[in-house]
N, C-alpha and C positions, 0 to 999 in steps of 0.2 A: 772198846766196843766198836765193832765195825758197823759203820752206818748202813742202814738198808739202802740197797741200790735204788737209785731214782729211775723212774720209768724213762725208757728211751724216747727222745723227742720224735714226734710224728713228722713224717716227710711232707705232710700237707698242713700248713698253718693258715689260719684265717688272716684276712687283711688286718693291718695294724689298727685301722679305725674301728674294727669290729670286736676287739678284745675286751672282754667284760672286766671291769675293775672289781676289786674285793671290797667287802664292807668295812675292812680296817682302814681303808684310805678314803677319808671323806673328801679329799680334793679331787679324786678321780671323777671323770665325767662319764656318764652313761652314753654309749654309742646310739645314734639315731638309726632305727631300723631302716629308714628310707635311704640311708647312705649306701646300702648294699644293692640297690636296684640299678639296673643298667641304664645308660643314657639314652636319650631319644634318637641320637644319631646312630645308634647301633654299635658304638665303640665298647670294647671290653674293658671293664674297670681294672685299674692296675692293682697288682698284689705284691707283697713283700718278697715272696719266694716262688713266684710263678704259679700259684695255686689257681685252680679253675674257679671262676666266680660263681656265685649263686645265680639261679635263673631270675628272669625279670620279675616274675611274680612269686619268688620263693620267700620263706620266712627268714628275715635277717636275724631274729632273736635266736632261732635254732642254730644258725651258723655261729653266732657268738658263744653259745653254750658249748658247742662242740670244741671250739678253740680253747675255751677255758679248761675243759677237762683234759685235753691233750697236753696242755702246758702245766698240768699238776697244780691247778689253783686250789686253795684251801677249801675245805668242805663248807665253810661258812659263807663262801662268796655267793652273792646273789646275782642272778641274771634277769634283767628286765624282760618280761614277756609281753609282746604286743597283742592287744585284743583284736586288731584288724589286720587283714592280709594286705600286702603292698599292691598298688595299682600302677599300671603302665600308662603314664601320661606323656604326651608329645607336645612340647612347647610349640606355639604358633609359628614362630620364626623358623624353627627347624622344619616344620611342615612345608613352608613356602620354599625352603631351599631344596626340597625334594622335586619340585616342578622342573621340567626340562627347560633349557634355554629357549628363547623365542626362535632362533634360527633352526634349532633341532626340531622344535614343534612344527615349524613351517615345512621342513623337509619331510617329516612324517606325514603331515596332512597332504602334501603334494603326492607322495607315493601312494597314499591310500586312495586319493581321487583317481590317480592313473590306473591303479589296479581295478577300481570299480568301473572305470570307463571301458575296460577290456571285457567286462562281463556282459552277458546278453541284456540285462536290465540297463546297464550304463549305456550300451550302444543305442538303445531306444530312447532313453530319457535325455541324455546329454545333448544330442542335436536339437531336440525340441526346445530345451532351455535356451540354447544359443539363438535359435530362430526367434523365440519369444522376446529375447533381449534386443535383437536387432529391430524387430517390429516396434517395440516400445520406444527405442531410441529414435527411430525415424518419425514416429508419431509426435513425440515431444519436440523434435527439431522442426517438424512442419508447423506445429502449432505456434512456435515462437518466431521462426524465420520468415514464413510466408506472409503473415500479417504485417510484419515490419517492412518487408520488401514492397508490399502493396502500398503501404503508406508513403514510402519514399519515392515510388515511381512517379516520374513526371510525364508530361505530354510527349508524344512521339515527335521526333524531329526528322529532317530530311524529306519534307513533303514535296510532291511534285509541283512545279510552278504552273499556276493556272494561266489561261490565255489572257494577255493584256487587254485592257478596256472592258473586261467582263467582270461583274461583281463577284466577290468571293462566294463559292458554293457552300451549301449547307454541310455542316459537320455530321458524320455518322453518329447514330445514337450509341451511348455507352453499352458495351456488351453485344452489339449487333453481330450475329453469327455470320461467318463466311466473308467478312470484309478483310481484304489484304492489309497488312501492317503499313502504316504511314499514309493511308488514303485520306486526303483532305476533303474530298467531295467529288462531284461529277465534273469531268472536263467539259468546257464549253467553248463556243466559238461559232460565229455565223459567217456565211459567205458575204464578203464585203463587195460593194460595187456591182451587184447583180442588176442588170437593166430590166426594168419593166416587171418586177416581181414583187409580191407582197401578199398580205392576207386578202383573200377574195379574188385574186387574179386567176383566171381560168387558164389551163394549159393551151398552148398554141395549137391551132388546127392545121392538119397536114404535116407530114414528115414526123420526125421524132420530137416530142415535146421538150426534151432536154436541150434541143438546139438553141433555145433562148438563152442558155447559159454559156454558149461557146466563147464569147469574148471574155467573160469573167474567168472561165477555166483556163484560157490561154495565158492570162496574166499571172495566174498562180502556179502554173504547171512547172516552170523552171525552178521556182523557189521551193516547191515541195517535192520535186522529183516524182510527180504523178502525172500520167498522161491526161490531156484535156478531155478525152472521152470518159475516163473513169471519174474525173472531178465533176464533169457535167452530170453524170449519173448520180453521184452522191448528193450534189446540190439540189437536183430536181426531186429526189426522194424526200429531202427535208421540206421543200415547198409543198409537195402533195400532202404530207402528214400534217402540216400546219392547217390544212383545210379539213382533212378527214379525221384527224385525232389531235385537236389543238391542245388538249391537256397533257399530251406526252412531251412536247417541246424538245424533240430530238434535234440534234445538230449534225451537220454534214461531217464534222471532224470525227465523231464516233463511228460513223459508217466508213469513213476513209481509213480509220485505224484498224477496223476489222478487216477491210479489204487488203490492207498491207500484210497483216499478220497471217491471214488465211492463204493468200495467193500472190502477194506482191503486186496487187492491182491487176490480176489477170495475166501475170507473166510467169507463173509457176510451171514447172515441167516444160520449159522452153516454149511456152505458149506466148502469143501476142494478141493484143486487142485490135480487132478490125475497126475501121471507121464507124461501122454500125453497132459496135459494142460487143460483137461476138468474139469469144475466146477461141483461137485456133492454134493448135488442135484443142479438142475439149480437155478440160482439166478434170481428171478423175483421181480421187484419192485411193489409198490402199484398201484392200478388202478388210472389212470389219469382222475379223475372225477370232478376236480375243487374244491375238499374239502381238508382240511388240508394243505393249501398252495400250492397245485399242480395245474397245468394247466388242463383244460378239453379237452381231445383228445378222440373222439369217435373211435371205432375200425376201423382200416385201413387194417388189414391183415387177417380178418376172423378167427383170433385166431391161425393162422398157426405158428407164431413165438412166441407169448407171451401167447397163450392158453386162451385168453380172447376175447369173441365175442361181448362184449359191449363197453369196453374202451381199449385203448392201455396201455401197461406197459413197463417200461424200463427193459432190460434183459442183463444178462451176467456180467462178471467181470468189463467191462467198461461201462455198463448201456446204451446201445443203445435202442432207440425206433424203432419200426418196420419200419417206413418210412425212417429213416436215414440209417438203416442197409441195406435196399433194394438199397439205392443209393451208399453206400460207403463200403459195406461188402467186406472182403478179405479172401483168402485162403492161410494162411501163412505156414501151416504145410504140404501142398502138398497132401492132402487126397481127393481132389476133392469136398470138401464141405465147404461152407462159413457158419461157425457156430459162432454166437455171444456168445455162452456159452464156447467157447474155448479161452484160454488166448492168444494163438499165433495169431489166426485170429482176435480177438478183439483188440489187441495191434497194429497190423499193420493197421487195419481199423481206429483206433483213430489217428494214425500218418497221414494217408491220409486226414482225415477230418481237422486236424489242419493246414495242409499245403495248404489248398484250397486258391484260389484267389491270388496266387503268394506271399503269406506271407513269410517274412524272420524272423524267430523266434529268431534271435539274435538282432533284433530291438525291443525296448521296446513296442512301440505302436502295432506292429504286434503280439507280444507274448500275450499281454493282450487282444487284440481283438480276438485272436484264442481261448483263454481259456473262454472268455465270450460268444463266439459263441457256445461253448460246453455246457455251463450252465450259463445263464445270471443272476448270483447272485453274488454280490460283495464279500460277506464274503467267498463264495465258491472259487472264483478266488484268493483271498488273501491266503486262506488255501493251495491251490495248489502251489502258489508261495513259501510260507514258507517251505513246504515239499520238493519241488524240490531243494531249496537252501540247506536244511539240508542233503539230499541225496548226493548232489554234494560235500559238505564239508566232510562228513563222508567217502565217497569213496576214498578220497585222504589221509586220515590219516592212 
């Protein structure tokens, strides 16, 4: 008897692990339906004959039954049927492996920011963020660095040398505005060896009152490189102010320092001082037209004092402008004329101006305020300070 032909084997076989055992073989194990699911990493499960695997959420029991029928399994074979459909579960470790490497993530972030910065919104917001960051950084640095620097700052050094034999002057008050750096106080110095002068002594009658100081001025002239006429004018102004404004306590060294800085004691613009104290030719400053660092002051005297009908000009050895001279001018040589081109009149007028507002020029704050009211330029005031100290020192040697 010819045996019945066996069914041709199917070209598609199920994976070996999915073949269902027969009931006659008690030792066979039932395949776990979960073995037919795909792995979390997306790898295709291996097959014995290159078969296409079941889908991730397919029924593994159905696959096992199909394989059994294709293999000609006995009719009594049982195929386990699962009551639950398979689920796609991704292990945590595999999910972490899906994240991009740090370098690749940084590159993507940089490119995204660059693309955004080229858009209109990025062009508006990004500069604002940068500016806000700079301001915040500067604020934090200022809050930390400035207080630390202030605590570590010591007293200023390099103070000008005061005149010998004169007590140390008062120190400027902390935070006093307008005081040049390094100022230790008002320069002081008194005319030494002046004959017949002192508090309560009236000026001499007849001639120029400053003639009483001629001998004293001649002694100091060579040491200070100042003409005797100019020295006598400065010394006499101090003596007059001791009587008229005793609380001011102005010294001749301050007046001499201003005279040098302003006109080299009446020798600016090739001028010379005559024996009577007159500057010849007259010393006239540039027009105050607002150019070259000058103030703009239009004419106030119709040219009567400075000879300019358009702008005012500073005049004389002590360089007064017409409006100030009209207010403070003096007649120190008793000739009945207040002349800003005369060193005697100009020196006394300068002393009156410095002693205004009840200033005490032995107090540092008052001395600096007086000089800056004369010419509100810091380097100018420092130059006057240094020159006054030098005259005081050299007059005592």
